[in-house]
C-alpha angles and dihedrals in degrees: 000000000000091000092055092052090048090053091050090048092052092051095057094042096238099115121122094208119123116264118250097024089143094268132105109302116269105238122210121200129210122268119264090240089075090058091048091050094049092046091050091051090048093051094044096049097041091041090054090046092051092048093047093045092048093052093044095048092042092054099039105033106018137262094289091061091049087075087077086073086078090072094080088050090054088049088051091053091050091044091051090063095040093052091058092049090050093046091051091051095060117091140139137203132198113219131179096268106015149018120245121208118187127186144147138082106215097015107037113208124191119187121197114198114188111218092229092058096055114110101171136011116197131189113205133178126179124204095269092046091050090051089056093042096248138134136182129226117215121192120204120198135179091270111066092210093059099061109132133198133200107199131203104019126155107266092240091051091046091053092045090050092047092051094045094046092047091050093047091044092053092047093049096043093049088075094054 
């Protein structure tokens, strides 16, 4: 019975077990504030586009054409659902020798970044992210194409992850 509850805990990323203990990776999802921020940006930008398009079409082509301003609102409704699907697909797991980042709904992408290959770990936070209390962690490796990012983390978690990855990267690269 205990094993079944441990498997369920690992799936939702809430387990307190140590990463890389030889078991299935412990996945951690992104905070809900990232979804709220992205949805707010979607509604603001597409709402402004719909209002501007409605006024412009209403003045230039007539009131009947202004109905086409509803298209950005339909795109916002579709985007609202798609943003949640995308947000749910992002997760990361710390293992003994590497960091896993998984994302994607239709095309699933899993990136494995070995600690010994990390050259730089950055924590960034733009003005909108700071307003929502979020930060992103970007990992730079020797290969430019393999840079990986984990968006929308709590700033404390982003700093903890940066410090841990830097420490593990230094320890693993010392043997090279």
